[in-house]
MARFIKOL-673075 format. One record per residue (C-alpha): residue number from 1; residue in three letters; x, y, z. Coordinates in nm, 2 decimals, decimal comma, m for minus. Example, Ala and Ser with C-alpha at 12.3 -4.5 7.8 and 13.67 -1.06 7.14 Angstrom:
// MARFIKOL-673075
    k    r      c1      c2      c3
    1  ala    1,23   m0,45    0,78
    2  ser    1,37   m0,11    0,71
// end
This chain:
// MARFIKOL-673075
    k    r      c1      c2      c3
    1  met    0,00    0,00    0,00
    2  leu    0,12    0,35   m0,09
    3  leu    0,02    0,65    0,12
    4  thr    0,02    0,97   m0,08
    5  thr   m0,05    1,34   m0,04
    6  gly   m0,25    1,54   m0,29
    7  tyr   m0,53    1,46   m0,53
    8  ser   m0,41    1,57   m0,87
    9  gly   m0,54    1,32   m1,13
   10  his   m0,75    1,14   m0,87
   11  gln   m1,05    1,37   m0,85
   12  gln   m1,30    1,13   m1,02
   13  ala   m1,16    0,83   m0,83
   14  leu   m1,21    1,01   m0,50
   15  ile   m1,57    1,11   m0,58
   16  glu   m1,65    0,75   m0,67
   17  leu   m1,47    0,61   m0,36
   18  phe   m1,66    0,84   m0,12
   19  ala   m2,00    0,78   m0,30
   20  lys   m1,95    0,40   m0,30
   21  thr   m1,83    0,38    0,06
   22  phe   m2,11    0,60    0,21
   23  glu   m2,37    0,43   m0,01
   24  ala   m2,26    0,09    0,13
   25  ser   m2,28    0,20    0,49
   26  glu   m2,56    0,46    0,49
   27  gly   m2,76    0,41    0,17
   28  gln   m2,79    0,55   m0,18
   29  glu   m2,90    0,90   m0,07
   30  glu   m2,61    0,95    0,17
   31  gly   m2,37    0,81   m0,09
   32  ala   m2,49    1,07   m0,34
   33  arg   m2,47    1,35   m0,08
   34  ile   m2,11    1,26    0,02
   35  gly   m2,00    1,22   m0,35
   36  asp   m2,15    1,56   m0,42
   37  leu   m1,97    1,70   m0,11
   38  val   m1,63    1,56   m0,23
   39  his   m1,69    1,70   m0,58
   40  asn   m1,75    2,04   m0,44
   41  leu   m1,46    2,03   m0,19
   42  leu   m1,21    1,93   m0,47
   43  leu   m1,35    2,18   m0,72
   44  glu   m1,41    2,48   m0,50
   45  thr   m1,16    2,48   m0,21
   46  pro   m0,85    2,69   m0,26
   47  leu   m0,53    2,47   m0,24
   48  glu   m0,41    2,65    0,07
   49  asp   m0,72    2,54    0,25
   50  ile   m0,74    2,17    0,16
   51  arg   m0,52    1,86    0,22
   52  val   m0,60    1,52    0,07
   53  tyr   m0,43    1,20    0,18
   54  cys   m0,48    0,88   m0,01
   55  ala   m0,41    0,51    0,03
   56  glu   m0,34    0,34   m0,30
   57  ile   m0,28   m0,02   m0,42
   58  glu   m0,16   m0,06   m0,77
   59  asn   m0,26    0,30   m0,86
   60  cys   m0,61    0,24   m0,73
   61  val   m0,73    0,47   m0,45
   62  ile   m0,88    0,25   m0,18
   63  gly   m0,89    0,51    0,10
   64  ala   m0,88    0,89    0,14
   65  ala   m0,90    1,15    0,41
   66  ile   m0,99    1,51    0,33
   67  phe   m0,89    1,79    0,57
   68  thr   m0,99    2,15    0,52
   69  arg   m0,91    2,47    0,71
   70  leu   m1,13    2,56    1,00
   71  thr   m1,09    2,92    1,11
   72  tyr   m1,17    3,06    1,46
   73  ala   m1,25    3,43    1,45
   74  phe   m1,05    3,53    1,76
   75  asp   m0,79    3,26    1,77
   76  pro   m0,45    3,23    1,59
   77  his   m0,43    2,85    1,60
   78  ile   m0,40    2,67    1,27
   79  val   m0,69    2,42    1,26
   80  phe   m0,79    2,17    1,00
   81  leu   m1,11    1,97    0,99
   82  leu   m1,12    1,61    0,88
   83  ser   m1,43    1,56    0,67
   84  pro   m1,49    1,33    0,51
   85  met   m1,29    1,01    0,53
   86  ala   m1,35    0,68    0,35
   87  val   m1,19    0,34    0,30
   88  ser   m1,35    0,12    0,03
   89  pro   m1,59   m0,14    0,17
   90  glu   m1,38   m0,43    0,05
   91  ser   m1,06   m0,28    0,21
   92  gln   m1,20   m0,21    0,56
   93  lys   m1,11   m0,36    0,90
   94  ile   m0,75   m0,43    0,80
   95  gly   m0,58   m0,11    0,93
   96  ile   m0,58    0,10    0,62
   97  gly   m0,78    0,38    0,78
   98  gln   m0,56    0,40    1,08
   99  ala   m0,24    0,40    0,87
  100  leu   m0,39    0,67    0,64
  101  leu   m0,48    0,89    0,94
  102  thr   m0,15    0,84    1,11
  103  his    0,02    0,95    0,78
  104  ala   m0,21    1,25    0,74
  105  leu   m0,17    1,37    1,10
  106  arg    0,21    1,34    1,08
  107  ala    0,21    1,54    0,75
  108  leu   m0,02    1,81    0,90
  109  arg    0,20    1,83    1,21
  110  ala    0,51    1,87    0,99
  111  glu    0,36    2,17    0,81
  112  gly    0,27    2,34    1,13
  113  val   m0,10    2,26    1,17
  114  gln   m0,17    2,28    1,54
  115  ile   m0,51    2,12    1,58
  116  ala   m0,71    1,86    1,40
  117  ile   m1,09    1,83    1,45
  118  thr   m1,34    1,59    1,31
  119  tyr   m1,70    1,49    1,35
  120  gly   m1,74    1,12    1,37
  121  asp   m1,73    0,80    1,57
  122  pro   m1,52    0,87    1,88
  123  ser   m1,44    0,50    1,94
  124  tyr   m1,29    0,48    1,59
  125  tyr   m1,10    0,80    1,59
  126  lys   m0,96    0,77    1,94
  127  gln   m0,73    0,50    1,80
  128  val   m0,53    0,78    1,63
  129  gly   m0,55    1,04    1,91
  130  phe   m0,88    1,22    1,88
  131  met   m1,07    1,28    2,20
  132  pro   m1,41    1,43    2,27
  133  ile   m1,43    1,81    2,28
  134  thr   m1,71    2,04    2,38
  135  glu   m1,84    2,34    2,18
  136  asp   m1,71    2,55    2,46
  137  gln   m1,37    2,43    2,38
  138  ala   m1,41    2,45    2,00
  139  arg   m1,73    2,58    1,85
  140  ala   m1,86    2,40    1,54
  141  pro   m1,94    2,61    1,23
  142  leu   m2,30    2,48    1,23
  143  pro   m2,52    2,31    1,48
  144  leu   m2,42    1,95    1,55
  145  ser   m2,68    1,68    1,52
  146  met   m2,47    1,44    1,73
  147  pro   m2,25    1,66    1,97
  148  his   m2,08    1,34    2,11
  149  gly   m1,91    1,30    1,77
  150  trp   m1,73    1,64    1,80
  151  ile   m1,37    1,53    1,86
  152  gly   m1,02    1,68    1,82
  153  gln   m0,66    1,67    1,91
  154  ala   m0,37    1,90    1,95
  155  leu   m0,09    1,82    1,71
  156  ile    0,19    2,04    1,85
  157  glu    0,08    2,14    2,20
  158  asn    0,05    1,90    2,49
  159  lys   m0,33    1,94    2,53
  160  met   m0,62    2,07    2,33
  161  pro   m0,66    2,44    2,38
  162  gln   m0,98    2,63    2,41
  163  leu   m1,04    2,80    2,07
  164  gln   m1,17    3,15    2,08
  165  gly   m1,47    3,27    1,89
  166  pro   m1,71    3,14    1,63
  167  ser   m1,56    2,91    1,36
  168  ser   m1,61    2,90    0,99
  169  cys   m1,54    2,62    0,75
  170  val   m1,48    2,61    0,38
  171  pro   m1,79    2,68    0,17
  172  ala   m1,84    2,32    0,05
  173  leu   m1,88    2,21    0,41
  174  asn   m2,12    2,50    0,50
  175  arg   m2,42    2,27    0,47
  176  thr   m2,66    2,19    0,75
  177  asp   m2,73    1,84    0,60
  178  ile   m2,38    1,71    0,68
  179  trp   m2,36    1,85    1,04
// end
């Protein structure tokens, strides 16, 4: 397995991976919604605000994690939000997701990103260092339908700081249907 950074030449493969993965776990409507989200993220997000990490086997993308900038109005910390992430259904439960996230978090740390946040299953993401956070600690850009899934980690400091002010995400994620 090859872990890569960037998405040049893989845009369509990424859209299909996310649509297929979310359709398999959440149904056709969710697969279409997440495929559309990934399309918009890749097409509309400025390069300085997006990081894409892929797991590939024989030039086929089998996993991907997309991080985008999350800005806090009164806070200087550099924060990136993991959303979404997928591993193809036939490649799950063999450590690809954890290897991919470990690679991604190491790369983000190396470029000076200070905090990573995501909105997902705490029991899965704790395996790579994410811990539950409150909205007092880091306000979400939109109301959370499942507040227990708001999780984060400090990448450079010893503990997760309290981020100041309201947050804003990239435009493609500014949709209430995914929060």
